[in-house]
C-alpha positions in Angstrom: 0.0 0.0 0.0 2.8 2.5 0.9 6.0 3.5 -0.8 8.7 5.9 0.4 6.8 8.9 -0.8 7.9 11.7 -3.2 11.0 12.6 -1.2 12.7 9.3 -0.8 16.3 10.6 -1.1 16.4 13.2 1.7 14.2 15.6 3.6 15.7 19.0 4.5 14.2 21.7 6.7 15.0 25.4 6.7 14.3 27.9 9.4 14.1 31.4 7.8 13.6 34.9 9.0 10.0 36.0 9.1 10.9 38.7 6.6 12.7 36.4 4.1 11.5 36.5 0.5 14.4 35.0 -1.6 15.6 31.7 -0.2 12.5 29.6 -0.9 12.6 30.4 -4.6 16.4 29.7 -4.7 16.1 26.4 -2.9 13.3 25.2 -5.2 15.5 26.3 -8.2 18.4 24.1 -7.0 16.5 21.2 -5.5 17.3 17.8 -7.0 14.5 15.3 -7.8 13.6 13.2 -4.8 14.7 15.7 -2.2 12.1 17.4 0.0 12.6 20.9 1.2 10.4 22.3 4.0 10.3 25.8 5.5 9.5 27.5 8.8 9.9 31.0 10.0 11.2 32.6 13.2 10.0 36.0 14.2 12.0 39.1 13.6 11.0 42.7 12.7 12.0 44.1 9.4 15.4 45.2 10.8 18.7 43.4 10.4 21.0 44.6 13.3 23.1 42.9 15.9 20.3 43.5 18.4 17.4 42.2 16.4 19.2 39.1 15.3 20.3 38.3 18.9 16.8 38.5 20.2 15.4 36.5 17.2 17.5 33.5 18.4 14.9 32.8 21.1 12.3 31.7 18.4 14.5 29.2 16.5 13.5 26.2 18.5 9.8 26.8 18.2 10.2 27.3 14.4 12.2 24.1 14.1 9.6 22.1 16.1 7.0 23.0 13.4 8.8 21.1 10.7 7.9 17.4 10.1 7.0 16.4 13.6 7.2 12.7 12.6 11.0 13.1 13.0 11.8 12.4 9.4 14.0 15.4 8.6 17.5 14.5 7.7 19.0 18.0 7.9 17.8 21.3 9.4 19.5 24.6 8.5 19.1 28.1 9.8 18.9 30.2 6.6 20.4 33.5 7.6 24.1 34.4 7.1 24.1 37.5 9.3 22.0 35.8 12.0 24.1 32.7 12.2 27.3 34.6 12.6 25.8 37.0 15.2 24.2 34.2 17.2 27.0 31.7 16.5 26.9 28.3 15.0 26.9 26.4 18.3 23.9 28.1 19.7 22.0 27.9 16.4 22.6 24.2 16.2 21.5 23.8 19.8 18.3 25.8 19.3 17.4 23.9 16.1 17.9 20.5 17.8 15.6 21.5 20.6 12.9 21.6 18.0 14.1 18.9 15.7 16.3 16.5 17.8 16.7 13.8 15.1 17.9 16.1 12.3 21.5 17.1 11.6 21.6 20.8 12.5 23.6 23.5 10.7 23.5 27.1 9.7 24.2 29.3 6.7 27.5 30.6 8.0 28.6 27.1 8.5 27.7 26.3 4.9 29.7 29.3 3.7 32.8 28.3 5.7 32.5 24.7 4.4 32.1 26.0 0.8 35.1 28.3 1.0 37.2 25.4 2.4 36.0 23.1 -0.4 37.3 25.5 -3.1 40.6 26.0 -1.1 40.1 29.7 -0.6 42.3 31.4 2.0 42.2 35.1 1.1 38.7 36.3 0.3 36.8 39.5 -0.7 33.3 40.0 0.7 30.3 41.9 -0.6 27.3 42.3 1.7 24.1 44.4 2.0 24.6 44.9 5.8 25.3 47.7 8.1 28.9 48.1 9.3 28.1 46.8 12.7 27.4 43.4 11.1 30.2 43.7 8.6 32.7 44.1 11.5 31.4 40.9 13.1 31.5 39.0 9.8 35.2 39.8 9.3 35.9 38.6 12.8 33.9 35.4 12.3 35.6 34.6 9.0 39.1 35.4 10.3 38.5 33.2 13.3 37.5 30.4 10.9 41.0 30.8 9.2 40.3 33.1 6.3 42.1 36.4 5.4 39.5 39.0 4.5 41.1 41.2 1.9 38.2 43.6 1.7 34.5 43.8 2.8 32.0 46.3 1.4 28.4 46.7 2.6 25.4 48.4 1.1 24.4 49.8 4.5 20.9 48.4 4.3 19.0 47.7 7.5 15.7 46.3 6.2 15.4 42.8 4.8 12.6 44.2 2.6 15.2 46.4 0.9 17.8 43.7 0.6 15.4 41.5 -1.5 14.9 44.4 -4.0 18.6 45.0 -4.9 18.7 44.5 -8.7 20.9 41.6 -9.8 22.8 43.7 -12.3 23.5 46.3 -9.6 24.6 43.6 -7.2 27.0 42.1 -9.8 28.7 45.5 -10.3 28.8 46.1 -6.5 30.4 42.6 -6.0 33.0 43.3 -8.7 34.0 46.5 -6.9 34.4 44.6 -3.6 36.7 42.0 -5.2 40.4 42.4 -5.0 43.1 41.2 -7.4 44.8 39.2 -4.7 41.8 37.3 -3.3 41.3 33.6 -4.0 37.5 33.9 -4.1 34.7 36.4 -3.8 31.9 35.8 -1.3 28.5 37.5 -1.7 26.9 37.4 1.8 23.2 37.3 2.5 20.4 34.9 1.6 18.1 37.8 0.8 20.2 39.0 -2.1 19.4 37.6 -5.6 23.1 36.7 -6.1 22.3 33.2 -7.4 21.2 34.9 -10.6 24.7 36.3 -11.2 27.2 34.0 -9.6 28.0 32.0 -12.7 28.5 35.1 -14.8 30.7 36.7 -12.2 32.9 33.7 -12.1 33.4 33.9 -15.8 34.2 37.6 -15.6 36.5 37.5 -12.6 38.2 34.2 -13.4 37.9 32.9 -9.8 35.4 31.1 -7.7 32.4 33.1 -6.4 30.5 31.8 -3.4 27.0 33.2 -2.5 25.0 32.4 0.5 22.1 30.4 -1.1 24.4 28.4 -3.4 26.6 27.5 -0.5 23.6 26.6 1.7 22.0 24.1 -0.8 25.4 22.6 -1.6 26.1 22.1 2.2 22.7 20.6 3.2 22.8 18.2 0.2 26.2 17.0 1.1 25.2 16.6 4.8 22.2 14.6 3.6 24.4 12.3 1.5 23.3 13.7 -1.8 26.2 14.2 -4.2 24.4 15.6 -7.3 26.3 18.1 -9.4 24.3 21.1 -10.4 25.3 23.3 -13.4 24.8 27.0 -14.0 25.3 28.3 -10.5 29.1 28.4 -10.0 31.9 26.0 -9.6 30.9 24.9 -6.1 27.7 23.2 -7.2 29.2 22.0 -10.5 32.5 20.6 -9.3 32.3 19.9 -5.6 
């Protein structure tokens, strides 16, 4: 009477900001056949600051608990780059596992770090939409993880509802300006940005790997779930690693 259902290869959950409007589309764009993706949202006002992200951490466990209560999630990921570096990977994982104890817990900043290591990047340039108070923390977090940050440039946007409206062509030009000749890779930080649309083109123009948050997140959760599919058209990470 029963089979394994539509998502027999893996089931992946994402806890997003209440304000998020980009990640779901990107995850469905990249999703391989047979992999289920499921979303929940944790409360935050339309303001991305160190203070709002820190307070928002208290709702992660509740949001995680709302995802597949049968316990069938393989991986659960907190889908916010700035939030995961402000809150910290350890606390994020602990909060997610309060709500989804059987799933392997991770975060977007953990995905980025794993992706940068996979492409053997050491010196990186970073483009973000964030306020400087978050950019400062991002540099510290990445340097503590072993990377040399050659440059970081932010758009000084506070509202998530503005970050999702940055035009991809403007974003590509801004990212090129943030890049440095001596960096091994360029990282475009933030799941709200539509960077997935320009990452492949930027790699061809710059002649180096480009990592963006949503590309790194899908690559990371698939590999954690044991899915080794290669996906073309969205940068070297998904195509070659």
